[in-house]
C-alpha positions in Angstrom: 28.7 164.1 92.9 28.4 162.5 96.4 30.2 163.5 99.6 31.8 161.2 102.1 30.1 162.1 105.4 33.0 161.2 107.5 35.7 163.1 105.6 33.8 165.8 103.8 35.6 165.0 100.6 33.9 165.1 97.2 33.9 161.9 95.1 33.1 161.2 91.5 29.4 160.4 91.0 28.4 156.8 90.4 27.5 157.7 86.8 31.0 159.0 86.2 30.1 162.7 86.1 33.4 164.6 86.7 33.5 166.8 89.7 35.3 170.1 88.9 36.2 173.0 91.1 36.7 176.4 89.6 38.6 178.8 91.8 38.0 182.5 90.9 34.7 184.3 90.2 35.9 186.8 87.6 34.8 186.8 84.0 36.9 183.8 82.9 36.0 181.7 86.0 32.2 182.2 85.8 32.3 181.5 82.1 34.3 178.3 82.5 32.1 177.2 85.4 28.9 177.7 83.4 30.3 176.1 80.2 31.6 173.1 82.2 28.2 172.6 83.8 26.5 172.9 80.4 28.7 170.1 79.2 27.6 167.8 82.1 30.3 168.4 84.8 29.4 168.7 88.5 30.9 172.1 89.2 31.6 174.1 92.3 32.7 177.7 91.9 34.7 179.3 94.7 35.5 183.0 95.3 37.0 184.4 98.4 34.8 187.5 98.0 31.9 188.3 95.6 31.8 187.4 92.0 33.5 190.1 89.9 35.0 191.8 92.9 38.5 191.6 91.5 40.0 192.7 88.2 36.9 191.9 86.1 34.8 194.4 88.1 37.4 197.1 87.4 37.8 196.3 83.7 37.1 198.8 80.9 34.6 196.7 78.9 36.2 197.5 75.6 35.6 194.7 73.2 37.0 194.1 69.7 38.3 191.3 67.4 41.1 193.5 65.8 44.0 191.2 66.3 46.8 190.3 63.8 48.1 187.0 65.2 46.2 183.9 64.1 45.3 182.4 67.5 44.4 185.8 69.0 42.2 186.6 66.0 40.3 183.3 66.3 39.7 183.7 70.0 38.6 187.2 69.7 36.2 186.3 66.9 34.7 183.6 69.0 34.5 185.9 72.1 32.7 188.6 70.0 30.2 186.1 68.6 29.4 185.0 72.2 29.1 188.6 73.5 26.6 189.3 70.7 24.7 186.1 71.4 24.6 186.8 75.1 23.1 190.2 74.4 20.1 188.4 73.0 20.0 185.5 75.5 21.6 186.4 78.8 19.2 188.4 81.1 20.9 191.4 82.6 23.7 191.7 80.0 23.9 194.0 77.0 26.4 194.6 74.3 26.6 198.0 72.5 28.1 198.0 69.0 30.6 200.8 68.6 33.5 201.3 66.1 37.0 201.1 67.5 39.7 203.6 66.2 43.4 203.0 66.4 45.2 206.4 66.1 48.9 207.1 65.8 50.4 210.6 65.9 52.9 212.1 63.6 56.5 211.4 64.5 55.6 208.1 66.2 57.6 205.2 64.7 54.7 202.8 65.3 52.9 204.6 62.5 54.8 202.4 60.0 53.5 199.2 61.6 49.8 200.1 61.3 49.3 199.3 57.6 51.0 195.9 58.0 48.9 195.2 61.1 45.7 196.1 59.3 46.6 193.9 56.3 47.0 190.9 58.7 43.8 191.6 60.5 42.0 191.7 57.2 43.5 188.4 56.2 41.6 187.0 59.2 38.4 188.5 57.9 38.3 191.3 60.4 36.4 194.4 59.3 39.3 196.8 59.8 40.5 199.5 57.3 43.0 202.2 57.1 41.4 205.7 57.1 42.9 209.0 56.1 42.9 211.2 59.2 40.9 213.9 57.4 38.2 211.4 56.5 38.3 210.1 60.1 37.6 213.6 61.4 34.8 214.1 59.0 33.1 210.9 60.1 33.6 211.1 63.9 33.8 213.9 66.5 37.6 213.2 66.9 40.5 215.7 66.4 42.8 214.3 63.7 45.1 217.2 62.7 48.1 215.6 64.6 47.6 212.0 63.3 49.9 210.2 60.9 47.7 207.2 60.4 44.5 205.7 61.7 42.5 202.5 61.4 38.9 201.7 62.2 37.6 198.3 63.4 33.9 198.2 62.6 32.9 195.1 64.5 33.7 196.3 68.0 31.6 197.3 70.9 31.5 197.7 74.7 29.7 196.5 77.7 29.6 196.9 81.5 32.0 194.2 82.8 30.2 193.8 86.2 26.9 193.0 84.4 28.6 190.2 82.4 30.0 188.6 85.5 26.7 188.9 87.3 24.6 187.6 84.4 27.0 184.7 83.7 27.0 183.9 87.4 23.3 183.5 87.3 23.6 181.4 84.1 26.1 179.2 86.0 23.6 178.7 88.8 20.9 177.8 86.3 23.2 175.2 84.8 23.6 173.7 88.3 26.9 175.2 89.5 27.2 175.5 93.2 28.5 179.0 93.7 30.3 179.6 97.0 31.3 183.2 97.6 33.1 184.5 100.6 34.9 181.2 100.6 38.7 181.0 100.5 40.3 177.8 99.3 43.8 176.4 99.0 45.4 173.1 97.9 45.4 170.5 100.6 47.3 167.5 99.3 49.1 165.9 96.4 45.9 165.5 94.3 43.3 168.1 93.3 42.1 168.5 96.9 41.0 171.9 98.2 41.0 173.0 101.8 37.9 175.1 102.1 37.2 177.9 104.5 34.7 180.7 104.7 32.8 183.1 106.8 30.0 180.7 107.6 31.8 177.3 107.8 34.6 175.5 109.5 37.3 174.4 107.2 37.0 171.1 105.4 38.8 169.3 102.6 37.2 168.3 99.3 38.6 166.2 96.5 37.7 166.9 92.9 38.5 165.3 89.6 39.9 168.6 88.4 40.6 172.1 89.7 40.6 175.2 87.5 42.6 178.1 88.8 41.3 181.4 87.5 42.3 183.8 90.2 44.0 186.5 88.1 46.5 188.5 89.9 46.7 185.9 92.7 47.7 183.1 90.4 51.4 182.9 91.2 50.7 183.0 95.0 47.8 180.5 94.8 49.8 177.9 92.8 53.0 178.7 94.6 51.5 177.5 97.9 51.2 174.1 96.2 54.8 174.4 94.9 53.7 175.0 91.4 55.7 177.9 89.8 54.2 179.9 87.0 55.6 183.2 85.5 52.6 185.4 86.0 53.2 189.0 87.2 50.4 191.3 88.3 50.7 195.0 87.4 48.6 198.1 88.1 46.5 199.9 85.4 44.1 202.8 85.8 40.8 204.1 84.4 38.3 206.9 85.0 34.8 207.9 84.1 33.9 211.5 83.4 31.3 213.8 81.9 32.1 216.2 79.0 30.8 219.3 80.7 32.1 221.0 83.7 29.0 221.6 85.7 27.2 219.5 88.3 27.5 216.0 89.7 26.9 212.9 87.7 23.5 212.7 89.4 22.6 216.2 88.2 23.6 215.7 84.6 20.8 214.8 82.2 22.9 212.8 79.8 23.1 215.6 77.2 26.9 215.7 77.6 27.5 211.9 77.0 30.1 211.1 74.5 28.5 209.5 71.4 31.6 208.9 69.2 33.7 205.8 68.6 36.0 204.1 71.0 39.5 205.4 70.4 42.9 204.1 71.3 45.5 206.9 71.0 48.5 204.6 70.6 51.1 207.4 71.0 49.6 208.7 74.2 48.9 205.1 75.4 45.3 206.0 76.3 41.9 204.7 75.3 38.3 205.9 75.6 34.8 204.7 75.1 31.2 205.9 75.7 29.9 205.4 79.2 26.5 206.3 80.8 28.1 209.2 82.8 29.8 210.6 79.6 32.9 208.6 78.8 35.3 206.1 80.2 39.1 206.5 79.6 42.2 204.8 80.8 45.9 204.1 80.6 48.2 204.4 83.6 50.1 201.1 83.1 52.7 200.8 85.7 55.4 198.4 84.3 56.4 197.0 87.7 55.0 194.1 89.7 52.2 194.9 92.1 51.1 193.3 95.3 47.6 191.9 94.6 46.7 192.2 98.3 48.3 195.6 98.9 48.0 197.7 95.8 46.3 201.1 95.8 42.9 200.8 94.1 42.4 204.5 93.7 43.4 206.5 90.6 46.6 208.6 90.8 46.6 212.4 90.3 49.2 212.1 87.6 47.0 209.6 85.8 44.0 211.8 85.9 46.0 214.8 84.6 47.6 212.8 81.8 44.4 211.3 80.5 42.5 214.6 80.9 45.2 216.2 78.7 44.8 213.4 76.1 41.0 213.8 76.0 41.4 217.6 75.5 43.6 216.9 72.5 41.6 214.1 71.0 37.9 215.0 71.5 36.1 218.0 70.0 33.6 217.8 72.9 36.1 218.3 75.7 36.8 221.9 76.4 40.0 223.6 77.7 39.1 222.8 81.3 39.1 219.1 80.5 36.5 216.5 81.3 34.4 216.5 84.5 36.0 213.5 86.2 33.6 211.5 88.3 35.7 208.6 89.5 39.2 207.3 89.0 40.4 203.8 90.0 43.1 201.2 89.6 42.9 197.5 88.9 45.4 194.7 88.2 46.3 193.0 84.9 48.7 190.1 84.6 51.7 189.6 82.3 53.8 186.7 81.1 57.3 186.6 79.6 56.1 186.3 76.0 52.8 188.2 76.3 50.6 185.1 75.8 48.5 183.7 78.5 48.9 180.4 80.4 45.9 178.3 79.7 45.9 174.5 80.2 47.1 171.8 82.5 49.8 172.5 85.0 51.0 171.0 88.1 54.2 169.0 88.2 53.0 165.6 89.3 49.4 166.4 90.2 48.2 163.6 87.9 45.3 161.2 87.8 45.9 157.4 87.6 45.3 157.7 83.9 48.1 160.2 83.5 46.0 163.3 82.6 46.9 166.4 84.5 44.1 167.5 86.8 45.1 171.0 87.8 44.5 173.7 85.2 45.3 177.4 85.0 43.9 180.3 83.1 45.9 183.6 83.6 48.2 186.1 82.1 46.0 188.3 79.8 48.1 191.4 79.4 44.9 193.5 79.9 42.9 191.5 77.3 41.3 188.9 79.7 37.8 190.3 79.9 37.3 190.8 76.2 38.4 187.2 75.6 36.6 185.6 78.6 33.7 184.0 76.6 36.1 182.2 74.3 38.7 181.3 77.0 36.0 180.0 79.4 34.7 177.8 76.6 38.2 176.6 75.8 38.9 175.7 79.4 35.6 173.8 79.7 36.3 171.8 76.6 40.0 171.3 77.5 39.3 170.1 81.0 36.8 167.5 79.9 39.0 166.3 77.1 41.9 165.9 79.5 39.8 164.0 82.0 38.7 161.7 79.2 42.3 160.9 78.5 43.2 163.3 75.7 46.6 164.8 76.6 47.7 168.3 75.8 49.6 168.3 72.5 47.5 165.5 71.0 45.9 166.5 67.6 42.5 166.1 69.2 43.2 168.2 72.2 41.4 171.6 72.4 44.3 173.2 74.3 46.3 175.8 72.4 50.0 175.0 72.2 51.0 178.6 72.3 49.3 179.0 75.7 50.8 175.8 77.2 51.8 176.7 80.8 54.7 174.3 80.7 56.5 176.3 78.0 58.2 178.0 80.9 59.8 176.6 84.0 58.2 179.2 86.2 61.4 181.0 87.4 61.7 183.5 84.4 62.5 187.1 85.1 60.9 189.5 82.6 59.9 193.0 82.0 56.2 194.0 82.2 55.0 195.6 78.9 51.7 197.2 78.0 49.5 194.7 76.3 47.5 197.2 74.2 50.4 198.7 72.2 50.5 198.7 68.4 53.8 196.8 68.6 52.1 193.9 70.5 49.2 193.9 68.0 51.5 193.7 65.0 53.9 191.2 66.3 54.6 188.0 64.4 
């Protein structure tokens, strides 16, 4: 890519290499940037802060391929394959295998949906099975006397989300991506031009062949400034880390009280947990109302800590009557769409190249599952952008884009209720 010295705008290289901007340095953005560069694009990655400073850095790191719907199952399988491969090949990143338990309590009507959900997961080749609650309790240090049904996904695991973003950011740099942090950008004109500002520069305008918008909770505002409407609503979720004993700080504990059981999703309580170096990590706290991405409270609420602590007392043999020793509680943002599927693909209402291919692309609306699908979504975005720039339109049989995720399936003005993305109902939906 060359740069016009008089205007500061980026131009396509003489050899035809596409110049692509990726806006957003979370898990999806850094993966897309690295995968685009690995496929020959000239990539600049922008983030207004540090890589992973937004929702990805506050994610839980729970990873699984236990999905019932066809597209979700395929993406999850690809994401898990890449997580495992990165464990071997990506310095600074590690994936820890760990079974994932879905538990539904007696009296919960969702219990009837679990066998059907498991059958559909197994049709996709997922290693998921129904387990009698008594047998579950014999295998794992989990209380099961109040459960109606349980399932175990064997091919799951967990990781530290911040380490994935950092390691993939370094991979992107090795692939030749220009990573510009502390750099805010916005659309500047009718084409894929970005007005660039930052702490160490005066503003300038750069033109790219394509712009990928992967800014999470800021998606609607970022695209809205360019008069592109998308129905993506940010909402607040919460998590905490804790030790299992009641004595001493995290620094004083020697690790003997770390949780060594499976990851568990208590569907009736709406809470999940996984192992963590300080003991365990647990979360729920979904607030089904839109949140201000620039003004939300990033600290965990007292009610959330009390609610999750009660669930942990009920579910784990290792948690005593005083509850877990909570080290830290925090909140992050997830994004919802009207139908629960993300928006991934070309968008832009007229931002078209002379050849007719859209040149502005969005990746957002994960319902809390964005980080665990990031390796697959980033790869999809890279392949889709390059195919679009080569003249393959979305909807063509050869196009990598997924029709169910087409951003243009909505007109952008929809009003909808925010629903938890991890529920049994959402997993078992047709």
